[in-house]
ZAVEXLO-46721 format. One line per 10 residues: number of its first residue (from 1); for each residue z, x, y of C-alpha. Coordinates in Angstrom, 2 decimals. Example, Ala and Ser with C-alpha at 12.3 -4.5 7.8 and 13.67 -1.06 7.14 Angstrom:
// residues 2
1> 7.80/12.30/-4.50; 7.14/13.67/-1.06
// end
This chain:
// residues 250
1> 30.54/-8.87/-0.27; 28.47/-12.09/-0.42; 25.17/-12.46/1.36; 25.41/-13.87/4.89; 24.66/-17.59/4.63; 25.00/-18.11/8.37; 22.33/-15.52/9.15; 20.04/-16.97/6.48; 20.27/-20.52/7.82; 20.23/-19.53/11.50
11> 17.52/-16.85/11.46; 15.65/-17.54/8.23; 16.58/-14.27/6.54; 19.62/-12.19/5.64; 20.30/-8.71/4.30; 22.93/-7.55/1.83; 23.40/-3.80/2.17; 23.34/-1.62/-0.95; 23.42/-4.61/-3.28; 21.92/-2.69/-6.21
21> 23.36/0.57/-7.49; 21.37/3.82/-6.99; 20.99/4.53/-10.71; 19.08/1.27/-11.24; 17.00/1.84/-8.10; 16.03/5.30/-9.37; 15.10/3.88/-12.78; 12.91/1.19/-11.24; 11.14/3.74/-9.04; 10.50/5.94/-12.07
31> 9.12/2.95/-13.98; 6.69/2.13/-11.14; 5.55/5.77/-10.98; 4.90/5.72/-14.72; 2.89/2.48/-14.49; 0.79/3.87/-11.64; 0.10/7.07/-13.55; -1.29/5.27/-16.60; -3.70/2.96/-14.76; -6.76/4.85/-16.10
41> -5.61/4.19/-19.68; -4.67/0.53/-19.26; -6.16/-2.34/-21.18; -8.10/-5.08/-19.40; -5.15/-7.44/-19.89; -2.79/-5.01/-18.18; -5.16/-4.33/-15.30; -5.51/-8.08/-14.77; -1.85/-8.18/-13.73; -2.47/-5.71/-10.92
51> -3.98/-6.03/-7.44; -5.53/-2.74/-6.37; -5.62/-1.60/-2.78; -9.29/-0.59/-3.10; -10.33/-4.18/-3.90; -8.91/-5.59/-0.65; -10.36/-5.59/2.89; -10.20/-2.21/4.62; -9.34/-3.60/8.07; -5.72/-4.18/7.01
61> -5.33/-0.47/6.20; -6.85/0.88/9.42; -10.34/0.93/7.86; -9.41/3.56/5.27; -12.24/3.14/2.78; -11.88/2.19/-0.89; -12.88/5.59/-2.25; -10.03/7.19/-0.31; -7.29/5.07/-1.89; -8.26/5.53/-5.54
71> -6.37/3.38/-8.03; -3.40/2.76/-5.73; -1.62/-0.45/-6.77; -0.83/-2.95/-4.00; 0.72/-5.72/-6.14; 2.26/-4.95/-9.51; 2.42/-8.38/-11.10; 4.71/-9.30/-13.97; 6.54/-5.96/-14.00; 8.69/-7.04/-16.97
81> 5.52/-6.98/-19.07; 5.08/-3.29/-18.25; 8.68/-2.07/-18.48; 11.83/-3.87/-19.71; 13.80/-2.07/-16.99; 12.83/-4.91/-14.64; 14.62/-7.42/-16.88; 17.87/-5.87/-15.70; 17.31/-7.40/-12.27; 17.21/-10.92/-13.68
91> 20.68/-10.39/-15.12; 22.12/-8.52/-12.14; 25.17/-10.15/-10.48; 23.88/-9.41/-6.95; 20.64/-11.30/-7.63; 22.40/-14.19/-9.35; 25.14/-14.53/-6.74; 22.79/-14.34/-3.74; 20.52/-17.03/-5.16; 23.42/-19.29/-6.12
101> 25.02/-18.90/-2.71; 21.88/-19.62/-0.70; 20.62/-22.48/-2.87; 24.12/-23.93/-3.39; 23.55/-24.41/-7.10; 24.31/-22.81/-10.46; 21.23/-24.37/-12.08; 18.48/-21.97/-11.04; 15.22/-20.82/-12.56; 12.99/-17.80/-11.96
111> 9.49/-18.53/-10.69; 7.97/-15.04/-10.60; 8.53/-11.34/-9.94; 6.30/-8.65/-8.52; 6.42/-5.25/-6.86; 4.67/-4.98/-3.50; 3.65/-1.41/-2.72; 2.60/0.07/0.61; 1.37/3.58/-0.09; 1.87/6.33/2.50
121> -0.61/6.46/5.40; -2.72/3.49/4.32; -0.48/0.82/2.74; -1.90/-2.40/4.09; -0.49/-4.76/6.67; 0.48/-8.28/5.63; -0.30/-11.07/8.08; 2.18/-13.63/9.35; 2.78/-16.36/6.77; 5.31/-18.75/5.26
131> 6.14/-18.74/1.54; 6.27/-22.55/1.47; 3.89/-23.88/0.56; 2.08/-21.21/-1.43; -0.87/-21.48/-3.80; 0.51/-19.30/-6.60; 3.78/-20.64/-8.00; 5.46/-23.29/-5.90; 7.55/-26.46/-6.24; 6.92/-29.61/-4.19
141> 9.76/-28.80/-1.79; 11.22/-25.70/-0.16; 14.12/-25.62/-2.64; 13.69/-21.94/-3.44; 14.34/-18.49/-2.03; 12.60/-15.14/-2.21; 14.80/-12.11/-2.75; 13.27/-8.76/-1.80; 14.86/-5.60/-3.17; 14.06/-2.50/-1.12
151> 13.55/0.45/-3.46; 12.72/3.09/-0.84; 14.22/1.52/2.25; 12.07/0.26/5.11; 11.44/1.52/8.62; 9.04/0.11/11.18; 6.63/3.03/10.70; 6.62/2.28/6.96; 5.38/-1.26/7.52; 8.79/-2.89/7.38
161> 8.79/-6.67/7.00; 8.85/-8.44/10.38; 10.48/-11.83/10.87; 10.17/-14.45/13.58; 13.81/-15.60/13.69; 14.29/-19.36/13.67; 10.69/-20.13/12.70; 11.88/-21.79/9.50; 13.24/-24.78/11.40; 10.51/-27.25/10.57
171> 10.36/-29.95/7.94; 8.62/-29.55/4.60; 6.12/-32.19/5.75; 5.31/-30.13/8.85; 4.87/-26.97/6.78; 2.59/-28.79/4.33; 0.52/-30.27/7.17; 0.22/-26.86/8.83; -1.11/-25.44/5.57; -3.56/-28.27/4.86
181> -4.95/-28.25/8.40; -5.21/-24.46/8.51; -3.24/-24.27/11.73; -0.48/-21.70/11.17; 1.14/-20.05/14.19; -0.46/-16.72/15.04; 2.13/-14.42/16.61; 1.01/-10.98/17.75; 1.65/-8.03/15.45; 4.59/-6.78/17.51
191> 6.44/-10.09/17.85; 9.63/-10.83/15.99; 11.87/-8.18/14.50; 11.11/-5.44/11.98; 13.97/-5.42/9.48; 14.91/-1.86/8.65; 16.71/-1.31/5.34; 18.07/1.41/3.11; 17.29/1.79/-0.59; 19.17/-0.81/-2.60
201> 19.37/-3.40/0.18; 18.61/-6.99/-0.82; 16.80/-9.23/1.67; 16.80/-13.01/1.31; 13.76/-14.75/2.81; 13.79/-18.45/3.65; 10.63/-20.09/2.26; 9.56/-21.39/5.68; 10.33/-18.42/7.93; 7.29/-16.67/9.41
211> 7.12/-13.07/8.27; 4.62/-10.28/7.75; 4.47/-6.51/8.20; 2.41/-3.63/9.53; 0.56/-0.76/7.89; 2.57/2.05/6.33; 1.61/4.89/8.63; 4.45/7.10/7.44; 4.48/9.78/4.73; 6.90/7.74/2.59
221> 6.26/5.18/-0.12; 7.44/1.62/0.59; 8.08/-0.37/-2.61; 9.82/-3.74/-2.75; 10.58/-5.91/-5.76; 10.06/-9.58/-4.89; 11.69/-12.38/-6.87; 11.15/-16.09/-6.28; 14.03/-18.23/-7.57; 14.30/-22.00/-7.29
231> 16.35/-25.02/-8.19; 15.94/-25.95/-11.85; 15.71/-29.59/-10.75; 12.52/-28.90/-8.74; 9.43/-28.83/-10.99; 6.53/-26.58/-10.12; 3.41/-28.29/-8.81; 1.08/-25.29/-9.09; -0.59/-24.29/-12.36; -0.05/-20.50/-12.49
241> 2.73/-19.19/-14.73; 4.20/-15.78/-15.57; 6.22/-14.56/-18.52; 9.46/-15.02/-16.54; 8.52/-18.43/-15.14; 11.13/-21.00/-16.12; 13.70/-18.44/-17.19; 17.18/-19.69/-16.32; 19.16/-17.37/-14.10; 22.14/-16.55/-16.29
// end
């Protein structure tokens, strides 16, 4: 079943249920567990690809202090550099077909990949934001999509991603002006809709839809693989690059 284009264009997001088979989901979860377990033995270069929960402000994890979270990883950057299992996602038909459908093109390129982790009982909240424009890896226009693969599923108590439906309906110029003037909308934490998912669901996120998510107050891990994929005809205007940046989506 193809991803729902109508929902994506009307609401700013869409979900494809059980897009990725359980055996691959299990393998990716095992790979993340292995990466987390070897943090103490990592090189400086490897650690530089990670964002640790302890290094970020405590107020977004209910003031749980740094010493209580240990070496918990919040962002696992460039996962393909840690385990080739993640390369399988770049060749997966569900990823390819969703991106081609939503961007209406066969000429697509990967911008980046990461794993965003909200650990049980303290995994941090993420404030409301748009993905276009962003300061990390971004083209000049909103000709891209973010695909979020839910590895553990998401429930509201786990800090599920919340969306403000329809908030993507502004021009690129308006989004750029909002960013430059520092005047983004500031919805309350309980506005919008928390998108609940099962393991293996694929969520497509429009680059201009407002989204965020609460703290993981549950006893379950919440891990999502995030891929940004864009039109090959749209050059990047930011300077950061990853190992997968520029890779054509086969």
